[in-house]
C-alpha positions in Angstrom: 6.8 -20.7 -17.6 10.3 -19.3 -18.5 9.8 -19.1 -21.7 6.3 -18.0 -21.8 7.1 -15.0 -19.5 10.1 -13.8 -21.4 7.3 -13.4 -24.8 4.8 -11.8 -22.7 7.6 -9.0 -21.4 8.7 -8.5 -24.5 4.9 -8.4 -25.9 4.4 -5.7 -23.3 7.5 -3.8 -24.9 6.2 -4.1 -28.6 2.8 -3.2 -27.7 3.4 0.1 -26.0 0.9 1.9 -27.6 -2.3 -0.3 -26.8 -1.0 -0.4 -23.9 -1.4 3.8 -23.7 -4.5 3.3 -24.8 -6.1 1.5 -22.0 -4.5 3.4 -19.4 -6.2 6.7 -21.5 -9.6 4.4 -20.9 -9.0 3.3 -17.3 -8.3 7.3 -16.8 -11.9 8.3 -18.4 -13.8 5.5 -16.4 -11.8 6.8 -13.0 -12.5 10.5 -13.5 -16.1 9.7 -14.4 -16.8 7.2 -11.2 -14.9 9.5 -9.0 -16.1 13.3 -10.3 -20.1 12.5 -11.3 -21.1 11.0 -7.9 -19.6 13.6 -6.3 -21.6 16.4 -7.8 -25.1 13.6 -7.5 -26.9 13.8 -4.1 -26.0 11.7 -1.3 -28.3 8.3 -2.0 -30.7 6.6 0.5 -30.1 3.8 2.5 -32.2 2.0 0.0 -29.9 2.2 -2.7 -28.4 -0.6 -3.7 -25.1 -0.9 -6.6 -27.2 -1.9 -9.7 -29.4 1.6 -9.1 -27.3 3.9 -8.0 -24.1 5.4 -9.3 -22.7 6.6 -6.2 -22.7 3.4 -4.8 -22.0 1.2 -7.9 -18.4 3.8 -7.1 -18.1 2.8 -3.6 -18.2 -0.2 -4.6 -15.5 -0.2 -7.2 -13.3 2.1 -5.8 -13.2 0.7 -1.8 -14.7 -3.0 -2.8 -12.6 -4.0 -5.7 -10.4 -1.6 -6.9 -7.6 -0.9 -3.8 -8.3 -4.1 -2.7 -7.4 -6.2 -5.1 -4.7 -3.9 -6.6 -3.1 -4.8 -3.2 -3.4 -8.9 -4.5 -2.3 -8.0 -8.1 1.2 -6.8 -6.1 1.7 -10.2 -4.3 0.8 -12.0 -7.9 1.8 -10.1 -10.0 4.7 -7.2 -8.6 4.0 -3.6 -10.2 2.0 -4.2 -13.2 -0.7 -2.0 -12.2 1.4 0.4 -11.6 3.1 0.2 -15.4 -0.1 -0.9 -17.2 -3.6 0.2 -15.6 -2.4 3.2 -12.8 -4.2 6.7 -13.9 -2.6 8.5 -11.8 0.9 7.0 -13.4 -0.1 7.8 -16.9 -1.1 11.4 -16.3 2.0 12.1 -14.2 4.2 10.8 -16.8 1.7 12.5 -19.7 2.3 15.7 -17.8 6.2 15.4 -17.7 6.5 15.1 -21.1 5.1 18.4 -21.8 6.1 20.0 -19.1 9.0 21.9 -17.8 11.7 19.4 -17.0 13.3 20.2 -14.3 15.4 18.5 -12.2 13.9 16.5 -9.2 14.8 18.0 -6.0 16.9 17.1 -3.1 13.8 17.7 -0.7 11.7 15.3 -3.2 14.2 12.3 -2.6 14.3 12.0 1.3 13.5 8.3 1.9 11.0 8.9 4.3 8.3 10.1 2.1 6.5 6.6 1.4 6.3 6.2 5.3 4.6 9.9 5.7 2.6 10.2 2.7 0.6 7.3 3.8 0.2 8.3 7.0 -0.8 11.4 6.5 -3.4 10.1 3.7 -4.7 7.1 5.9 -5.3 9.5 8.9 -6.9 12.5 6.8 -9.1 9.5 4.7 -11.2 8.4 7.8 -10.6 12.5 9.0 -13.7 12.6 6.0 -14.9 9.4 6.0 -13.7 8.7 2.8 -15.0 4.8 2.0 -18.4 6.2 2.6 -19.1 9.8 0.6 -18.3 10.7 -2.5 -17.3 14.2 -2.3 -14.5 13.2 0.5 -12.7 10.4 -2.4 -12.8 12.9 -5.1 -10.8 15.0 -2.8 -8.3 12.4 -1.1 -8.1 10.7 -4.6 -8.5 13.3 -7.0 -6.2 15.3 -5.1 -3.7 12.9 -5.1 -3.9 12.8 -8.8 -3.9 16.4 -9.2 -0.7 16.2 -7.2 0.8 13.3 -9.9 -0.1 15.8 -13.0 1.2 18.8 -11.4 4.8 16.9 -10.4 4.7 15.9 -13.8 4.6 19.3 -15.4 7.4 20.5 -13.3 10.0 17.7 -12.8 11.7 15.2 -15.4 11.2 14.5 -18.6 8.6 12.0 -19.9 9.3 10.1 -16.4 7.4 9.3 -13.1 9.1 11.5 -10.2 5.8 11.0 -8.6 5.4 7.8 -8.7 8.7 7.5 -7.3 9.3 9.3 -4.6 5.4 10.4 -3.5 2.6 8.6 -4.4 0.8 7.8 -0.8 0.8 3.8 -1.5 4.3 3.7 -2.9 6.3 2.4 0.1 3.4 0.0 0.5 3.5 -1.3 -3.1 6.7 -1.8 -3.4 7.0 -4.3 0.1 4.2 -6.0 -1.5 5.6 -6.5 -4.2 8.7 -8.3 -3.0 6.7 -11.3 -2.9 5.5 -11.6 -6.2 7.4 -14.5 -7.8 8.1 -13.3 -11.1 10.4 -10.3 -12.0 12.4 -8.6 -14.5 16.0 -10.5 -14.0 19.1 -9.1 -15.2 21.8 -11.0 -15.9 25.2 -9.2 -15.8 27.4 -11.3 -17.5 25.0 -10.7 -21.0 25.2 -7.1 -20.3 28.5 -6.9 -19.7 29.0 -8.5 -23.0 26.8 -6.4 -24.5 29.0 -3.2 -24.3 30.8 -4.6 -27.0 32.5 -0.8 -28.9 30.7 -2.3 -32.5 27.4 -3.1 -30.6 26.9 0.7 -28.5 25.6 2.4 -31.2 22.7 0.4 -32.5 21.7 -0.2 -28.5 19.1 2.6 -27.6 18.7 3.1 -23.4 15.6 2.3 -21.9 12.7 4.9 -21.6 12.4 3.2 -18.1 9.4 6.0 -16.5 10.3 4.9 -12.5 13.7 5.9 -12.6 15.4 2.1 -12.0 18.8 1.7 -12.3 18.3 -1.3 -14.5 21.2 -2.6 -14.7 22.1 -3.1 -11.0 18.5 -4.3 -10.6 18.1 -7.2 -7.9 14.9 -7.3 -6.9 11.2 -6.2 -8.6 10.4 -3.4 -5.6 10.7 -0.2 -7.3 9.5 -1.7 -11.0 6.8 -1.0 -12.9 6.6 -4.4 -14.5 5.8 -1.9 -17.8 8.2 -4.3 -20.1 9.7 -1.5 -21.8 13.0 -2.6 -20.9 12.4 -6.9 -21.9 15.5 -8.2 -24.0 17.6 -5.1 -23.2 21.1 -6.2 -24.5 20.0 -9.5 -24.3 20.3 -9.1 -20.5 16.9 -8.4 -19.1 14.4 -11.0 -18.9 10.8 -11.5 -17.2 11.2 -15.0 -14.9 9.6 -17.2 -12.2 12.0 -16.1 -8.8 11.1 -18.1 -5.1 8.6 -15.7 -3.5 10.5 -15.9 -0.8 13.9 -14.3 -3.0 13.5 -10.8 -2.8 12.9 -10.5 1.1 15.4 -13.5 2.2 17.9 -12.4 -0.2 17.7 -8.8 -1.3 17.0 -7.1 1.4 19.5 -8.6 3.4 21.5 -5.7 1.9 18.5 -2.9 0.8 16.3 -3.0 3.6 16.6 0.3 5.8 14.9 2.4 8.7 12.0 3.5 6.5 10.9 0.6 5.2 10.9 -0.8 8.8 9.3 1.6 10.0 6.4 1.6 7.1 5.6 -2.0 8.3 6.1 -1.8 11.8 4.1 1.6 12.2 2.3 2.1 8.8 0.5 -0.9 7.5 1.0 -3.0 11.5 0.5 0.6 13.1 -1.3 3.3 11.0 -3.8 1.5 8.6 -5.1 -0.9 12.1 -5.9 1.9 14.0 -7.9 3.4 11.2 -10.0 0.4 10.4 -10.5 -0.4 14.2 -11.6 3.0 15.6 -15.4 2.5 14.1 -15.7 -0.5 15.4 -14.2 -0.4 18.8 -16.2 -0.1 21.9 -12.9 1.2 23.6 -13.2 4.3 21.0 -17.0 4.9 22.2 -15.8 4.5 25.9 -13.2 6.9 25.7 -15.3 9.6 23.7 -17.9 9.2 26.2 -15.7 9.8 29.4 -13.7 12.7 28.0 -17.5 14.1 27.2 -18.8 13.5 30.2 -15.8 15.3 31.8 -16.1 18.2 29.7 -19.5 18.6 30.0 -19.0 18.4 34.2 -16.5 21.4 33.6 -18.8 23.7 31.2 -15.9 23.1 28.7 -18.3 22.9 25.2 -16.6 24.1 22.2 -15.3 20.4 21.6 -18.5 18.7 21.2 -19.9 21.7 18.6 -20.1 20.2 15.3 -19.6 23.0 13.1 -16.7 21.8 10.9 -16.0 21.8 7.6 -17.0 18.5 5.8 -13.3 18.8 4.1 -12.0 18.5 7.5 -14.7 16.4 9.3 -17.3 14.5 8.6 -20.2 16.5 7.8 -23.4 15.1 6.7 -25.8 15.9 8.9 -28.7 14.9 6.0 -27.5 11.4 7.0 -27.3 12.3 10.6 -23.8 11.7 10.2 -21.6 14.5 11.7 -18.1 14.3 13.8 -17.8 17.2 16.7 -14.3 18.5 16.7 -14.1 16.1 20.1 -14.9 12.9 17.8 -12.3 13.8 14.8 -9.3 14.4 17.7 -10.2 11.4 19.4 -9.5 9.6 15.9 -6.3 10.7 15.1 -5.8 10.2 18.6 -6.8 6.9 18.5 -4.9 6.2 14.9 -2.1 7.0 16.5 -1.6 5.5 19.9 -2.6 2.3 18.2 0.2 2.8 15.6 2.5 3.5 18.8 1.4 0.7 20.6 1.7 -1.9 17.9 4.8 -0.2 16.4 6.6 -0.3 19.7 5.3 -3.9 20.8 6.5 -5.0 17.8 9.9 -3.4 17.7 10.8 -4.8 20.5 9.7 -8.4 19.9 11.7 -8.1 16.8 14.9 -6.7 18.8 14.5 -9.8 21.2 15.1 -11.7 18.4 18.0 -10.4 16.9 19.3 -10.0 20.3 18.9 -13.7 20.5 20.3 -14.6 16.9 23.7 -13.8 18.4 23.7 -10.1 19.3 22.2 -6.9 18.2 23.0 -5.9 14.4 20.9 -3.0 13.1 21.0 -4.3 9.4 19.6 -7.0 10.9 16.8 -5.8 13.1 15.7 -3.8 9.5 15.4 -7.8 7.7 13.8 -9.5 10.3 11.0 -6.7 9.9 10.7 -7.6 6.1 9.1 -10.8 7.5 6.6 -9.7 8.5 5.3 -8.4 4.9 3.0 -10.7 4.1 1.0 -10.3 7.3 1.0 -6.7 7.1 -0.2 -6.9 3.4 -3.3 -9.5 4.4 -4.1 -7.0 7.4 -4.5 -4.2 4.7 -6.6 -6.2 2.3 -8.5 -7.8 5.2 -9.5 -4.1 6.8 -10.2 -2.9 3.0 -12.5 -5.9 1.9 -14.8 -5.7 4.9 -16.4 -2.8 3.2 -16.5 -5.1 -0.2 -18.4 -7.7 2.6 -20.8 -5.1 3.6 -21.5 -3.6 0.5 -22.7 -7.4 -0.6 -24.2 -8.0 2.0 -26.8 -4.8 1.5 -27.1 -6.3 -2.1 -28.8 -9.7 -0.7 -25.4 -12.0 -1.1 -25.2 -14.5 1.5 -21.9 -14.1 3.2 -21.6 -16.6 6.3 -18.7 -17.7 4.9 -16.6 -14.7 5.3 -14.9 -15.5 8.9 -13.7 -18.4 7.6 -12.3 -17.0 4.8 -11.0 -14.4 6.9 -9.2 -17.2 9.4 -8.0 -19.2 5.9 -6.1 -15.8 4.9 -4.9 -14.6 8.7 -3.4 -18.4 9.1 -1.6 -18.4 5.5 -0.1 -15.2 5.7 1.2 -16.0 9.3 2.6 -19.3 8.3 4.2 -17.5 4.8 5.6 -14.3 7.9 7.1 -17.6 9.8 8.8 -19.2 6.7 10.3 -15.8 5.7 11.4 -15.0 9.6 12.4 -18.3 9.5 14.6 -18.3 6.0 16.1 -15.0 7.7 17.3 -15.7 10.7 18.8 -19.2 9.6 21.4 -17.0 7.5 22.2 -16.1 10.9 21.9 -18.8 13.6 21.2 -22.3 13.8 19.8 -24.8 16.9 18.8 -23.1 20.1 19.6 -19.7 19.3 17.3 -20.2 16.2 14.3 -21.4 18.1 14.3 -18.6 20.8 14.6 -16.1 18.3 12.1 -17.7 16.3 9.7 -17.9 19.1 9.7 -14.1 19.7 9.1 -13.9 15.8 6.0 -15.9 16.5 5.0 -13.4 19.3 5.1 -10.4 17.3 3.3 -12.3 14.9 0.3 -13.2 17.7 0.0 -9.4 18.8 -0.8 -8.3 15.6 -3.2 -11.7 15.1 -5.1 -10.3 18.5 -5.7 -6.8 17.2 -7.4 -8.4 13.9 -9.2 -11.0 16.0 -10.7 -8.1 18.0 -11.7 -6.5 15.0 -13.3 -9.5 13.6 -14.2 -12.1 16.6 -14.0 -10.9 19.5 -15.4 -7.2 19.5 
């Protein structure tokens, strides 16, 4: 199997010209499905995927594209980024023809993955990005324009946008830690290749995502494009344990920004974004605040004159946000993020403390154990739209809740296995048991959030 993978890596390296052509095909399809529906009339309620381009594009983007891109990260690492992503291809192309400026310090700030993910997720809910083509063009198209602009200004033929600013870069990096394959770097072989007689004929790798290949231990930043395959006879596409990067590599590399993205981003902001539209608590809160405002003759928050690019505004479909709706939506998502993230932080801190005393690095390391559950939750949330669209086509979906339960249970077991391996590096016996009980409580806290969304509300 490793031999086949190694040959696959070499094939990617040797057929880069075909990959570039494939990327341009993806760019054209992406642009067509993004732009054309945005200039067409909104579809009627009776429209279906096979007879309406707008509904078809909605299904492609939000029913197939994004859920299964996330799944691909867990299965193949960031192969999507290196081979198919239209933004990455356009940003790299622009950088080859652009100004070639040095990447500035502000762009290297470690908080961008969390901030970009949170802002994009919240703004997408404000404009109903999953439902309307103009909103999709604004959010996805705006991100693509920004990727090209960054490419035009910074680096020479590299993907500075993907490395630092892409809104899903951090999420992809976390999920790819679970992939059962990566480009393994053999340090001994690399050192042997540095013989002076060989240096002249060994060219440097054109690594678009700017990875330090020689010291690369994990795959979270690698785009799996194959350009470095067999470089210096030291880089090989290989199988690995799905626990390797989380349990071993993350012990040294996990940091506060990754923890923030896991606890307050994927398990906070994302859950709030999926929750609010089905939450009776949100409806009750909105009614209570609206009554309070009416009693005091404060009526402007109930106006529905916000533009569509700020809050959802489609009166022809009776889908209009008031200023109150939009404000409470933002507040609900932020409050969910605060409650979920804070509770999880306390439970993980307790687990670290009982496992042998508080250490910040251990806290960040243990948080990585929640990656399978966090990724599964986002997949389930996005695939809820898949289910809705498929159901509208008359396809039976009675099996969906059972499938959700299986996926959620599997993700819990995976997270539990990772956490058990991590805590076992610190302690054994009773302390291990107590730490794992605290981690199980963290899993239950997350499971309850999905239980409300899919089964209890």
